C-alpha positions as CSV (number, residue, x, y, z in Angstrom):
1,X,206.7,39.3,103.9
2,X,205.2,41.9,101.5
3,X,206.9,44.9,100.2
4,X,205.2,48.1,99.3
5,X,206.3,50.1,96.4
6,X,205.7,53.8,96.0
7,X,205.4,55.2,92.6
8,X,206.1,58.9,92.3
9,X,203.7,60.5,89.7
10,X,204.5,63.9,88.4
11,X,201.8,66.2,87.3
12,X,202.4,68.3,84.2
13,X,202.8,71.9,85.1
14,X,199.9,74.2,84.4
15,X,200.7,76.5,81.5
16,X,200.7,80.3,81.9
17,X,198.4,80.5,79.0
18,X,195.8,78.4,80.7
19,X,196.0,80.5,83.9
20,X,195.7,83.7,81.9
21,X,192.7,82.3,80.0
22,X,190.9,81.2,83.1
23,X,191.6,84.6,84.8
24,X,190.2,86.4,81.7
25,X,187.1,84.2,81.7
26,X,186.6,84.9,85.4
27,X,186.9,88.7,84.9
28,X,184.6,88.8,82.0
29,X,182.1,86.5,83.8
30,X,182.3,88.8,86.9
31,X,181.6,91.8,84.8
32,X,178.7,90.2,83.0
33,X,177.2,88.8,86.2
34,X,177.8,91.8,88.5
35,X,178.2,95.0,86.6
36,X,176.6,94.7,83.2
37,X,173.5,96.9,82.8
38,X,173.1,96.5,79.1
39,X,176.6,97.6,77.9
40,X,177.5,94.3,76.5
41,X,174.4,93.7,74.4
42,X,174.3,97.3,73.3
43,X,177.1,96.5,70.8
44,X,174.6,94.5,68.8
45,X,171.2,95.4,70.2
46,X,171.6,99.2,70.3
47,X,170.2,101.6,72.8
48,X,167.3,99.2,73.7
49,X,169.8,97.0,75.5
50,X,170.0,99.6,78.3
51,X,166.3,99.5,78.7
52,X,165.9,95.7,78.6
53,X,169.1,94.8,80.5
54,X,168.7,91.2,79.5
55,X,171.9,90.0,81.1
56,X,171.0,91.8,84.3
57,X,167.6,90.2,84.4
58,X,169.1,86.8,83.5
59,X,171.6,86.9,86.4
60,X,169.4,88.9,88.8
61,X,169.2,86.3,91.6
62,X,172.8,85.4,91.3
63,X,173.7,89.1,91.7
64,X,171.9,89.2,95.0
65,X,173.5,86.0,96.3
66,X,176.9,87.3,95.4
67,X,176.2,90.6,97.2
68,X,175.9,92.9,94.2
69,X,173.3,95.6,94.8
70,X,171.2,96.3,91.7
71,X,168.0,98.0,93.0
C-alpha cells in the first residue's frame, strides 16, 4: 500500500509597494503608448519634440492595435 502525502506550500504575500510600482509602470506606459504626442521628450528635446513626435511614431502600430486613434 502506498500513502500519498500532501505538502502545503504557502506563497509569500505580494507587497503593496510592488503592486503600486507595477500600477505606476502601467499608467506611465499607457500614457507613453497611447497619449504622448511629444510632451515627454519636450522636457529634454524642446519644441521640436512636438513636431517629431518620436514616441508616437515608435508606438504607432501598437496604438492602432490597442484602439487609440491618432490620425
